[in-house]
SEDRENPA-821417 format. One line per 10 residues: number of its first residue (from 1); their letters; for each residue x, y, z of C-alpha. Coordinates in nm, 2 decimals, always signed. Example, Ala and Ser with C-alpha at 12.3 -4.5 7.8 and 13.67 -1.06 7.14 Angstrom:
# SEDRENPA-821417
1	as	+1.23 -0.45 +0.78; +1.37 -0.11 +0.71
//
This chain:
# SEDRENPA-821417
1	xxxxxxxxxx	+2.13 +1.53 +0.08; +2.15 +1.19 -0.09; +1.87 +1.10 -0.33; +1.65 +0.82 -0.20; +1.68 +0.49 -0.38; +1.38 +0.30 -0.51; +1.37 -0.04 -0.33; +1.12 -0.30 -0.21; +0.98 -0.18 +0.12; +0.99 +0.19 +0.04
11	xxxxxxxxxx	+0.67 +0.40 +0.03; +0.59 +0.61 -0.28; +0.39 +0.93 -0.21; +0.20 +1.08 -0.50; +0.31 +1.44 -0.57; +0.03 +1.68 -0.47; -0.08 +1.78 -0.81; -0.12 +1.43 -0.96; -0.45 +1.43 -1.14; -0.48 +1.05 -1.22
21	xxxxxxxxxx	-0.78 +0.96 -1.00; -0.62 +0.61 -0.94; -0.32 +0.78 -0.76; -0.43 +1.12 -0.64; -0.29 +1.17 -0.29; -0.20 +0.80 -0.27; +0.06 +0.63 -0.06; +0.20 +0.31 -0.23; +0.39 +0.04 -0.05; +0.65 -0.09 -0.30
31	xxxxxxxxxx	+0.66 -0.47 -0.27; +0.87 -0.56 -0.57; +1.12 -0.36 -0.77; +1.32 -0.57 -1.01; +1.46 -0.51 -1.36; +1.14 -0.66 -1.52; +0.92 -0.41 -1.33; +0.77 -0.30 -1.00; +0.46 -0.38 -0.80; +0.29 -0.22 -0.50
41	xxxxxxxxxx	-0.03 -0.15 -0.32; -0.21 +0.17 -0.25; -0.24 +0.19 +0.13; -0.49 +0.47 +0.17; -0.79 +0.40 -0.06; -1.04 +0.20 +0.14; -1.33 +0.04 -0.04; -1.67 +0.02 +0.13; -1.67 -0.35 +0.19; -1.53 -0.63 +0.41
51	xxxxxxxxxx	-1.32 -0.92 +0.28; -1.59 -1.19 +0.36; -1.83 -0.99 +0.13; -1.59 -1.06 -0.16; -1.50 -1.42 -0.10; -1.80 -1.66 -0.04; -1.62 -1.92 +0.17; -1.41 -1.68 +0.38; -1.45 -1.68 +0.76; -1.63 -1.40 +0.93
61	xxxxxxxxxx	-1.37 -1.13 +0.96; -1.40 -0.76 +1.04; -1.14 -0.63 +0.79; -1.18 -0.36 +0.53; -1.07 -0.41 +0.17; -0.85 -0.15 +0.00; -0.81 -0.05 -0.37; -0.45 -0.17 -0.43; -0.44 -0.02 -0.78; -0.58 -0.04 -1.13
71	xxxxxxxxxx	-0.40 -0.36 -1.24; -0.59 -0.69 -1.23; -0.88 -0.56 -1.02; -1.02 -0.91 -1.02; -0.75 -1.03 -0.79; -0.72 -1.01 -0.41; -0.38 -0.96 -0.23; -0.28 -0.92 +0.13; +0.00 -0.76 +0.34; +0.05 -0.89 +0.69
81	xxxxxxxxxx	+0.28 -0.92 +0.98; +0.26 -1.29 +1.05; +0.50 -1.43 +0.79; +0.63 -1.69 +1.04; +0.28 -1.84 +1.06; +0.18 -1.81 +0.69; +0.37 -2.04 +0.45; +0.50 -1.90 +0.12; +0.48 -1.53 +0.24; +0.72 -1.29 +0.07
91	xxxxxxxxxx	+0.92 -1.07 +0.30; +0.89 -0.70 +0.21; +1.09 -0.57 +0.51; +1.12 -0.67 +0.87; +0.78 -0.76 +1.01; +0.59 -0.69 +0.68; +0.50 -0.97 +0.44; +0.30 -1.01 +0.12; +0.08 -1.31 +0.03; +0.11 -1.66 +0.15
101	xxxxxxxxxx	-0.09 -1.98 +0.15; -0.45 -1.87 +0.11; -0.61 -2.19 +0.26; -0.38 -2.16 +0.57; -0.47 -1.79 +0.59; -0.84 -1.88 +0.62; -0.76 -2.14 +0.89; -0.55 -1.90 +1.09; -0.83 -1.64 +1.07; -1.09 -1.90 +1.17
111	xxxxxxxxxx	-0.89 -2.00 +1.47; -0.82 -1.63 +1.56; -0.45 -1.67 +1.52; -0.47 -1.38 +1.27; -0.67 -1.07 +1.37; -0.77 -0.77 +1.16; -0.48 -0.57 +1.31; -0.24 -0.82 +1.15; -0.35 -0.80 +0.79; -0.47 -0.57 +0.51
121	xxxxxxxxxx	-0.65 -0.69 +0.20; -0.63 -0.53 -0.15; -0.83 -0.56 -0.47; -0.59 -0.52 -0.76; -0.24 -0.37 -0.75; -0.02 -0.10 -0.89; +0.24 -0.20 -1.14; +0.51 -0.05 -1.35; +0.68 -0.19 -1.66; +1.07 -0.20 -1.67
131	xxxxxxxxxx	+1.21 +0.15 -1.63; +0.86 +0.31 -1.60; +0.89 +0.39 -1.23; +1.23 +0.55 -1.29; +1.08 +0.77 -1.56; +0.80 +0.87 -1.34; +1.05 +0.96 -1.06; +1.24 +1.18 -1.31; +0.93 +1.38 -1.38; +0.86 +1.42 -1.01
141	xxxxxxxxxx	+0.54 +1.21 -1.00; +0.64 +1.03 -0.68; +0.83 +1.11 -0.36; +1.01 +0.82 -0.19; +0.99 +0.77 +0.19; +1.08 +0.51 +0.44; +0.81 +0.26 +0.54; +0.65 +0.26 +0.89; +0.45 -0.04 +1.00; +0.17 +0.20 +1.11
151	xxxxxxxxxx	+0.12 +0.29 +0.74; -0.01 -0.06 +0.68; -0.13 -0.18 +1.02; -0.24 +0.14 +1.19; -0.60 +0.24 +1.26; -0.75 +0.39 +0.95; -0.56 +0.56 +0.67; -0.78 +0.86 +0.59; -0.50 +1.12 +0.64; -0.21 +0.89 +0.55
161	xxxxxxxxxx	-0.09 +1.10 +0.26; -0.06 +1.41 +0.49; +0.10 +1.20 +0.77; +0.37 +1.06 +0.54; +0.45 +1.39 +0.39; +0.47 +1.56 +0.73; +0.71 +1.28 +0.86; +0.94 +1.35 +0.57; +0.99 +1.70 +0.71; +1.14 +2.01 +0.54
171	xxxxxxxxxx	+0.93 +2.13 +0.24; +0.73 +1.81 +0.25; +0.56 +1.92 +0.57; +0.46 +2.24 +0.40; +0.32 +2.04 +0.10; +0.12 +1.82 +0.34; -0.07 +2.13 +0.45; -0.19 +2.21 +0.10; -0.57 +2.15 +0.06; -0.68 +1.86 -0.16
181	xxxxx	-0.90 +2.07 -0.38; -0.66 +2.35 -0.45; -0.78 +2.58 -0.73; -0.62 +2.88 -0.89; -0.82 +3.20 -0.95
//
């Protein structure tokens, strides 16, 4: 079996025993993977707030905000599927985009051209310095998987880690059944 390659648009799944609370049982969408580093967003760590609670002049919008990662937690980012409408969006993979013109985003939300099912907001992001992600992969910290649009735009992400592990099949489907609070006695 060929070893999966780290690329933009892949999903990184935290190995089951990762103890770092930022990444425990996290699923990260990799948005950038270049020689000067990598960047992604944790897809399954919802914060208990709506986007218009964070930004004063944001239109009324029923969309949860997610913890994207521990880097620059004073920033807001968004992944969406309307890149053809939102100028300056960065293509991650077919039908999945990152960022874009923020003022136009607010206008498109206000006119209902963008609905909550089209976008996901994040506070902060996950980042790796050059070669750091490759090193973490060597130590088995992450499992690489293909991206599925439902991982970003599907309803709720409470069981996303288990879902992605199960979809990988083989031993990963067995790992997905491991309880979160596994203890040894």
